[in-house]
C-alpha positions as CSV (number, residue, x, y, z in Angstrom):
1,M,-48.3,12.4,-1.3
2,K,-50.7,10.6,1.0
3,L,-49.3,10.2,4.5
4,A,-52.4,9.0,6.3
5,P,-56.1,8.6,5.5
6,D,-56.8,12.3,6.1
7,L,-53.3,13.8,5.8
8,Y,-51.3,14.7,2.7
9,L,-48.1,16.5,1.8
10,V,-49.0,18.5,-1.3
11,G,-46.2,21.0,-1.6
12,G,-42.6,21.8,-0.6
13,G,-39.5,22.7,-2.6
14,I,-36.1,21.0,-2.9
15,M,-34.6,23.1,-0.1
16,N,-35.1,20.7,2.8
17,G,-38.1,19.3,1.1
18,F,-39.3,16.7,-1.4
19,G,-39.5,18.8,-4.6
20,L,-43.3,18.8,-4.8
21,S,-43.5,22.5,-5.6
22,K,-41.1,25.4,-6.2
23,A,-37.7,25.4,-4.7
24,M,-38.1,27.6,-1.6
25,D,-41.6,26.5,-0.5
26,S,-41.9,25.1,3.0
27,H,-43.8,21.8,3.4
28,I,-47.5,22.4,2.6
29,Y,-49.9,19.9,4.2
30,A,-53.5,19.2,3.4
31,L,-56.0,17.9,5.9
32,D,-59.1,16.2,4.5
33,G,-62.0,16.7,6.9
34,G,-64.5,15.2,4.4
35,N,-66.6,18.1,3.4
36,Q,-63.7,20.6,3.5
37,I,-59.9,20.7,3.2
38,V,-57.5,22.9,5.1
39,L,-53.9,23.7,4.3
40,I,-51.1,24.1,6.9
41,D,-48.9,26.8,5.3
42,C,-49.1,27.8,1.6
43,G,-45.6,28.4,0.3
44,M,-44.3,31.4,-1.5
45,G,-46.7,31.5,-4.4
46,T,-43.9,31.9,-7.0
47,E,-44.8,31.4,-10.6
48,G,-46.3,27.9,-11.2
49,S,-46.0,26.8,-7.6
50,I,-49.7,26.9,-6.8
51,D,-50.5,25.0,-10.0
52,M,-48.1,22.3,-8.9
53,I,-49.7,22.1,-5.5
54,I,-53.2,21.9,-7.0
55,K,-52.0,19.1,-9.4
56,N,-50.5,17.2,-6.5
57,M,-53.8,17.4,-4.7
58,Q,-55.7,16.2,-7.7
59,N,-53.3,13.3,-8.1
60,D,-54.0,12.4,-4.5
61,G,-57.8,12.4,-5.2
62,L,-58.4,15.7,-3.4
63,D,-60.7,18.4,-4.8
64,P,-58.8,21.8,-4.5
65,N,-62.2,23.6,-4.6
66,K,-62.8,22.2,-1.1
67,V,-59.9,24.2,0.3
68,N,-61.4,26.9,2.4
69,Q,-58.9,27.6,5.2
70,I,-55.2,28.1,5.6
71,F,-53.6,27.8,9.0
72,I,-50.2,29.6,8.9
73,T,-47.4,28.6,11.2
74,H,-45.5,31.9,11.0
75,Y,-44.8,34.9,8.9
76,H,-41.6,33.9,7.2
77,I,-42.1,34.1,3.4
78,D,-41.5,30.5,2.5
79,H,-44.5,29.6,4.7
80,C,-47.0,32.4,3.9
81,G,-45.8,34.5,0.9
82,G,-48.3,32.8,-1.4
83,L,-51.3,33.7,0.8
84,A,-52.5,36.6,-1.4
85,A,-52.2,34.5,-4.6
86,W,-54.2,31.6,-3.0
87,Q,-56.9,34.1,-1.9
88,E,-57.1,35.5,-5.4
89,R,-58.0,32.1,-6.8
90,F,-60.1,30.5,-4.0
91,S,-62.4,31.7,-1.3
92,I,-60.0,31.0,1.6
93,K,-59.9,32.2,5.2
94,A,-56.5,32.5,6.8
95,Y,-55.5,32.1,10.5
96,I,-52.4,32.9,12.5
97,D,-51.5,34.1,16.0
98,E,-53.3,37.3,16.7
99,S,-50.0,39.1,17.6
100,V,-48.7,39.0,14.1
101,V,-51.8,39.6,12.0
102,N,-50.8,43.2,11.1
103,A,-47.4,42.2,9.9
104,I,-49.0,40.1,7.2
105,H,-51.8,42.5,6.5
106,Q,-49.4,45.3,5.9
107,S,-46.8,43.2,4.1
108,D,-44.3,44.4,6.7
109,T,-41.0,43.3,5.2
110,K,-39.0,44.5,8.3
111,A,-41.1,42.8,11.0
112,T,-41.3,39.5,9.1
113,G,-37.6,39.4,8.5
114,F,-38.1,39.4,4.7
115,R,-36.1,42.5,4.0
116,L,-33.0,41.2,5.8
117,A,-33.3,37.7,4.3
118,Q,-33.7,39.2,0.8
119,Q,-30.6,41.4,1.3
120,D,-28.7,38.3,2.5
121,G,-29.6,36.4,-0.7
122,V,-32.0,34.0,0.9
123,Y,-34.9,35.1,-1.3
124,P,-34.7,36.4,-4.9
125,M,-34.3,40.1,-5.3
126,D,-37.3,40.3,-7.7
127,Y,-39.7,38.6,-5.3
128,V,-42.4,40.9,-3.9
129,F,-44.1,40.0,-0.6
130,K,-47.8,40.8,-1.1
131,G,-49.0,39.8,2.4
132,G,-52.5,38.6,2.3
133,R,-55.7,38.8,4.3
134,I,-55.8,37.2,7.8
135,D,-59.4,36.6,8.7
136,V,-58.8,35.3,12.2
137,G,-56.2,36.2,14.8
138,L,-55.8,33.1,17.0
139,K,-55.8,33.1,20.8
140,V,-54.6,30.5,23.3
141,S,-56.5,27.3,23.1
142,D,-58.6,28.3,20.1
143,K,-60.2,25.1,18.7
144,F,-61.9,24.4,15.4
145,K,-63.9,21.6,14.0
146,I,-62.9,20.7,10.4
147,G,-65.4,18.1,9.2
148,R,-64.3,15.0,11.1
149,L,-61.1,16.6,12.3
150,N,-60.4,18.7,15.4
151,L,-57.7,21.3,15.3
152,E,-56.2,23.3,18.3
153,F,-54.0,26.3,18.1
154,I,-50.8,26.1,20.2
155,P,-48.7,29.4,20.5
156,T,-45.1,28.5,20.0
157,P,-42.9,31.6,19.9
158,G,-39.1,31.4,19.9
159,H,-38.1,30.9,16.3
160,C,-39.9,34.2,15.7
161,N,-42.7,36.3,17.1
162,G,-46.2,34.8,16.8
163,H,-45.1,31.3,15.7
164,S,-48.1,29.0,15.6
165,S,-48.3,25.2,15.9
166,Y,-51.4,23.1,15.4
167,L,-52.5,19.9,17.1
168,V,-54.9,18.0,15.0
169,T,-56.9,14.9,15.9
170,G,-58.2,12.8,13.0
171,A,-57.1,9.3,11.9
172,G,-54.1,10.0,14.0
173,K,-52.8,12.7,16.3
174,Y,-50.7,15.2,14.4
175,L,-48.5,18.1,15.6
176,F,-47.7,20.6,12.9
177,T,-44.6,22.6,14.1
178,G,-43.6,24.9,11.2
179,D,-40.0,25.9,12.0
180,C,-40.3,25.4,15.8
181,V,-38.9,21.9,16.0
182,F,-37.7,19.3,13.5
183,A,-36.9,15.6,13.3
184,G,-33.9,14.7,15.4
185,G,-34.9,17.3,18.0
186,K,-33.3,20.2,16.0
187,I,-34.6,23.8,16.3
188,A,-34.1,26.8,14.0
189,L,-32.2,29.7,15.7
190,L,-31.8,32.9,13.7
191,N,-29.8,36.0,14.1
192,T,-32.9,38.1,14.2
193,E,-34.5,40.5,16.7
194,D,-37.6,38.2,17.2
195,C,-35.7,34.9,17.7
196,D,-35.8,34.5,21.5
197,I,-34.1,31.6,23.2
198,A,-36.0,32.0,26.5
199,K,-39.3,31.8,24.7
200,Y,-38.0,28.9,22.6
201,R,-37.2,27.0,25.8
202,E,-40.7,27.5,27.2
203,T,-42.2,26.5,23.8
204,I,-40.3,23.2,23.6
205,L,-41.0,22.3,27.2
206,L,-44.7,22.9,26.5
207,L,-44.7,20.7,23.4
208,D,-43.0,18.0,25.4
209,T,-46.2,17.8,27.5
210,L,-48.6,17.2,24.5
211,D,-50.0,13.9,23.4
212,F,-49.4,13.2,19.7
213,D,-48.1,10.6,17.3
214,A,-46.8,12.4,14.1
215,L,-44.3,15.3,14.1
216,L,-45.0,17.3,10.9
217,P,-42.4,20.2,10.6
218,G,-42.1,22.8,7.9
219,H,-39.0,21.3,6.4
220,G,-37.0,18.1,6.2
221,A,-37.9,14.6,7.5
222,I,-41.4,13.8,8.8
223,A,-42.1,11.4,11.7
224,L,-45.5,9.7,11.3
225,S,-45.0,7.8,14.5
226,G,-42.8,8.4,17.6
227,G,-43.0,12.1,17.0
228,K,-42.7,12.8,20.8
229,E,-39.3,11.3,20.9
230,H,-38.0,14.0,18.5
231,V,-39.5,16.8,20.7
232,R,-38.1,15.1,23.8
233,I,-34.5,15.3,22.4
234,A,-34.9,19.1,22.1
235,A,-36.6,19.4,25.5
236,D,-33.9,17.4,27.2
237,A,-31.2,19.7,25.7
238,F,-33.1,22.8,27.0
239,R,-33.2,21.2,30.5
240,T,-29.4,21.5,30.6
241,L,-27.1,24.5,30.0
242,S,-26.7,23.5,26.3
243,L,-29.0,24.1,23.4
244,P,-30.6,21.7,20.9
245,R,-28.8,21.5,17.5
246,S,-30.0,24.1,15.1
247,M,-31.1,23.6,11.5
248,T,-29.6,27.1,10.7
């Protein structure tokens, strides 16, 4: 699904998504830098899902063989569970906040919250988290040139440890927020050890200072323009004694 000249939505299940891939996949975005393509998140990698994503890319005129990097927003399985499967099929480097590299390397089902979520019926009992290889642990203000695109890593903890957002400048100014903030100024609070309201507040207030047009979250509605207004709603709530509305 082409969203802009260099921006595509190529995956995402029917759970708060558009039914482009298997049911529990988060939104999966492709950025076309010309000589290379990068993905923002990669879904769960359940049977047939990667084939669906590849087919979507081909239908949009993208060459899947140009995909050489995946920037992961966070270690929840609907966003990164398919990493190992992608790396088995393509020569792909993966990136995430340096503080959570080992949790993915080691397929740590406790640290990532997968064990608890599976026990609660969020994920199928027969799903096995295989982790994957993280090639680069990201540090504050790390920046990358992706063909004609510029990408900057923005640490955004709160929803979970090591949550990562990405500010990309191309045909437009895009902010990829994973599960940090959504359309309508909603956030995603969880009853987990690594969901931290104080850090969440700092994160949203930081995002409110950034310059961008499009808000591109990991689930639900997408704002191709006026994205800052959605973040402002959450920031204004955090400036009071109340909290923004939660997706969960």
